C-alpha positions, 0 to 999 in steps of 0.5 A, a space after each residue: 564097896 570100891 574097886 581095888 587095884 591088884 598088882 601081880 606078876 605075869 608069866 614072864 616075871 614082870 608086873 601088871 595091874 588090874 582094877 577089880 570091881 566089887 563083884 570080882 570082875 576086872 574092869 581095867 588092866 595094864 596093856 603092858 608089863 613093868 620091870 618092877 612092882 613100884 612101876 606097875 603101882 605108879 602106872 595104875 595110880 596115873 591111870 586112876 588120876 587120868 582126866 574125866 571121861 567126856 561124852 563124844 557125839 556119834 558121827 553122822 553119816 552122809 550119803 556120800 560116805 555110804 560107799 
């Protein structure tokens, strides 16, 4: 199964989105609310169409940075 996107009204009557995995857990959500359901849908689609995630090497700590 694929994750689903849910658009829902928040307590203030504005709209938010969340991505829900097949196991029912929320895996991502909007960090802000939107004036309309359409704007929330556009934001969710933009999030899902975002560029792929890249691995970033972990920073190395030198003796001078240990404090």
